[in-house]
C-alpha positions as CSV (number, residue, x, y, z in Angstrom):
1,M,66.5,-51.1,-29.4
2,R,64.0,-52.8,-31.7
3,A,63.8,-51.2,-35.1
4,R,60.4,-49.6,-36.0
5,L,58.8,-51.1,-39.1
6,G,57.4,-48.8,-41.7
7,Y,54.5,-49.5,-44.1
8,N,56.8,-50.9,-46.8
9,D,58.5,-53.3,-44.3
10,V,55.1,-54.5,-43.0
11,S,53.7,-54.9,-46.5
12,R,56.8,-56.9,-47.6
13,S,56.4,-59.2,-44.6
14,I,52.7,-59.8,-45.3
15,F,53.0,-60.2,-49.0
16,S,56.0,-62.5,-48.8
17,A,53.6,-65.2,-47.6
18,V,51.0,-64.5,-50.3
19,P,51.3,-66.1,-53.8
20,Y,52.5,-63.7,-56.4
21,T,49.3,-63.9,-58.4
22,S,47.3,-62.8,-55.3
23,Q,49.7,-59.9,-54.8
24,L,48.9,-58.5,-58.2
25,M,45.2,-58.3,-57.2
26,V,45.6,-56.5,-53.9
27,T,45.6,-52.7,-53.7
28,I,45.4,-51.0,-50.3
29,R,43.4,-47.9,-51.0
30,Y,42.0,-47.1,-47.5
31,T,43.8,-46.9,-44.1
32,G,43.3,-45.2,-40.8
33,D,40.1,-43.3,-40.1
34,A,39.0,-43.5,-43.7
35,L,39.1,-47.3,-43.5
36,W,37.1,-47.6,-40.3
37,E,34.5,-45.0,-41.5
38,R,34.1,-47.1,-44.6
39,I,33.5,-50.3,-42.6
40,E,31.1,-48.5,-40.2
41,R,29.2,-47.0,-43.2
42,A,28.7,-50.5,-44.7
43,V,27.2,-51.7,-41.4
44,E,25.0,-48.7,-41.1
45,K,23.7,-49.1,-44.6
46,V,22.4,-52.6,-43.9
47,K,20.8,-51.4,-40.6
48,D,19.1,-48.5,-42.4
49,R,17.9,-50.8,-45.2
50,L,16.4,-53.2,-42.7
51,A,14.7,-50.4,-40.7
52,R,13.1,-48.9,-43.9
53,V,11.8,-52.3,-45.0
54,A,10.3,-53.1,-41.6
55,A,8.7,-49.6,-41.4
56,A,7.3,-49.9,-44.9
57,L,5.7,-53.3,-44.4
58,E,4.5,-52.6,-40.8
59,G,3.0,-49.4,-42.0
60,A,1.1,-51.1,-44.8
61,G,-0.1,-54.0,-42.5
62,I,1.7,-56.6,-44.6
63,P,2.8,-59.8,-42.9
64,Y,6.5,-60.5,-43.1
65,A,9.4,-61.9,-41.2
66,V,13.1,-60.9,-41.3
67,V,15.3,-64.0,-41.7
68,G,18.9,-64.6,-42.6
69,G,21.8,-63.0,-40.8
70,N,19.8,-60.2,-39.4
71,A,17.4,-62.6,-37.7
72,V,20.4,-64.6,-36.3
73,Q,21.8,-61.3,-35.0
74,V,18.8,-60.4,-32.9
75,W,18.6,-63.9,-31.4
76,V,22.3,-64.2,-30.6
77,A,22.4,-60.7,-29.1
78,Q,19.8,-61.9,-26.5
79,V,22.6,-64.0,-25.0
80,D,26.0,-62.5,-25.9
81,E,26.5,-59.3,-27.8
82,S,30.2,-60.1,-28.4
83,A,29.1,-63.1,-30.5
84,V,27.0,-61.0,-32.9
85,R,28.1,-61.3,-36.5
86,N,27.6,-58.5,-39.0
87,T,25.8,-59.3,-42.3
88,R,25.4,-57.5,-45.6
89,D,22.1,-59.2,-46.4
90,V,18.5,-58.2,-45.8
91,D,16.3,-61.2,-46.3
92,I,12.6,-61.4,-45.7
93,I,9.7,-63.9,-46.0
94,L,6.5,-62.7,-47.6
95,N,3.3,-64.5,-48.6
96,R,3.3,-64.6,-52.4
97,T,-0.2,-63.1,-52.5
98,D,1.2,-60.0,-50.8
99,L,4.0,-59.4,-53.2
100,E,2.3,-56.7,-55.3
101,Q,1.1,-54.8,-52.2
102,A,4.6,-55.1,-50.6
103,G,6.2,-53.8,-53.8
104,A,4.0,-50.7,-53.6
105,A,4.9,-50.1,-50.0
106,L,8.6,-50.6,-50.5
107,A,8.6,-48.4,-53.7
108,Q,7.6,-45.5,-51.4
109,R,10.8,-46.0,-49.5
110,G,12.9,-46.0,-52.6
111,F,13.1,-49.7,-53.4
112,I,12.8,-51.1,-56.9
113,F,11.4,-54.5,-57.7
114,R,13.6,-56.8,-59.7
115,K,13.5,-60.5,-60.5
116,S,16.7,-62.1,-61.7
117,A,17.7,-65.7,-62.2
118,G,14.6,-66.8,-60.3
119,I,15.4,-64.5,-57.3
120,T,12.9,-62.0,-56.2
121,M,14.5,-58.8,-54.8
122,F,14.0,-55.1,-54.2
123,L,17.0,-53.0,-55.1
124,D,17.8,-50.2,-52.8
125,G,17.6,-47.5,-55.4
126,P,18.2,-47.2,-59.2
127,D,22.0,-47.6,-59.0
128,A,22.0,-50.4,-56.4
129,K,23.7,-53.7,-57.0
130,P,22.0,-57.0,-56.2
131,R,24.1,-57.2,-52.9
132,D,22.4,-53.9,-52.0
133,A,19.0,-55.5,-52.3
134,V,16.3,-56.9,-50.1
135,H,15.9,-60.6,-51.0
136,V,12.5,-62.2,-50.8
137,V,11.5,-65.8,-50.2
138,F,7.9,-67.0,-50.0
139,S,6.1,-68.7,-47.1
140,G,5.1,-72.3,-47.8
141,E,7.3,-72.6,-50.9
142,K,10.7,-74.2,-51.4
143,V,13.5,-71.8,-52.2
144,R,15.2,-74.5,-54.3
145,D,13.7,-77.7,-55.6
146,E,16.4,-79.7,-53.8
147,Y,15.7,-78.2,-50.4
148,P,14.0,-80.8,-48.1
149,E,11.5,-78.4,-46.5
150,V,9.5,-75.3,-47.5
151,V,9.9,-71.8,-46.1
152,P,8.2,-71.5,-42.7
153,A,4.8,-69.8,-42.3
154,I,4.8,-66.3,-40.9
155,D,1.5,-66.5,-39.0
156,E,3.6,-66.8,-35.8
157,Y,6.4,-64.3,-35.3
158,V,8.5,-62.6,-32.6
159,Q,8.6,-58.8,-32.4
160,I,12.0,-57.6,-31.2
161,N,12.2,-53.8,-31.1
162,N,10.9,-52.7,-34.5
163,I,11.9,-56.0,-36.3
164,R,9.5,-58.9,-36.9
165,T,11.3,-62.2,-37.2
166,L,10.7,-65.9,-36.9
167,P,10.4,-67.8,-33.6
168,L,13.8,-69.4,-32.9
169,E,12.8,-72.9,-33.8
170,A,11.5,-71.9,-37.2
171,L,14.6,-69.9,-37.9
172,V,16.8,-72.8,-37.0
173,R,14.7,-75.1,-39.2
174,M,15.1,-72.7,-42.1
175,K,18.9,-72.6,-41.6
176,L,19.1,-76.4,-41.4
177,T,17.0,-76.6,-44.6
178,S,19.3,-74.4,-46.7
179,F,22.5,-75.5,-45.0
180,R,24.9,-73.4,-47.1
181,D,28.3,-72.4,-45.7
182,K,26.9,-69.2,-44.2
183,D,23.9,-71.1,-42.7
184,R,26.3,-73.5,-41.0
185,V,28.2,-70.4,-39.7
186,H,25.0,-69.0,-38.3
187,L,24.0,-72.3,-36.7
188,R,27.4,-72.6,-35.1
189,D,27.0,-69.1,-33.7
190,M,23.7,-70.2,-32.1
191,L,25.3,-73.3,-30.8
192,D,28.2,-71.4,-29.4
193,V,26.0,-69.1,-27.2
194,G,23.7,-72.0,-26.2
195,L,20.6,-71.0,-28.1
196,I,20.4,-74.5,-29.5
197,D,22.0,-77.8,-28.4
198,A,21.5,-81.6,-28.5
199,T,18.1,-81.4,-26.9
200,W,16.8,-79.9,-30.1
201,L,17.5,-83.0,-32.2
202,D,14.0,-84.5,-31.8
203,R,12.3,-81.4,-33.1
204,F,13.4,-82.0,-36.7
205,S,12.9,-84.4,-39.6
206,P,15.5,-87.1,-40.1
207,I,17.5,-85.1,-42.7
208,L,17.5,-81.9,-40.6
209,R,18.4,-83.9,-37.5
210,T,21.4,-85.4,-39.3
211,R,22.6,-81.9,-40.3
212,L,22.3,-80.7,-36.7
213,E,24.2,-83.8,-35.5
214,E,26.9,-83.0,-37.9
215,L,27.3,-79.5,-36.4
216,L,27.2,-80.8,-32.8
217,S,29.9,-83.3,-33.6
218,N,32.1,-80.6,-35.2
219,P,31.1,-77.3,-33.6
220,N,34.3,-75.5,-34.7
221,G,33.9,-76.4,-38.4
């Protein structure tokens, strides 16, 4: 009969492959239902934050578009729900001229304006961390000087349920422009479900085309 492993046996087998310095930094504090509830709560907090932002801006008649991981979610979910990836971020595009009005609308929902290290955000309450914020970029401006293209205009958008986001091509363009690790992950998700493919190459400038070609040639990273 095969011996049943207890927690100490499992932890020894796991940690035996982990460098000693890493072992010192790991403390297992949550298991069982408490662990899953914690994970579910983290996901629900992001969904709630997104819903409150959308409701505030829609109610005030302020143009906006949800971008980032939440925008990728709603597009990927159109094809394959099993490929949807959770995100901790809520990112939106605003017109800079609407920032003050947007701030007033979001303040009524508990958000607090903050600008730090050149990043415009709205913290989700007085005790919130920057990761618990709504991050803002501005239409027609570069997020970073080194980025090859500006943030897309939000005159055209797609309404999916209660969320206003960019048309797919504009979202892909934005992801190719920033092209950080998480952007490449999001682009690969869209490639994986067939939202984008090699027929899209001619839609983009040479530098963005090269980036898409890179992903097409190595879709698994």
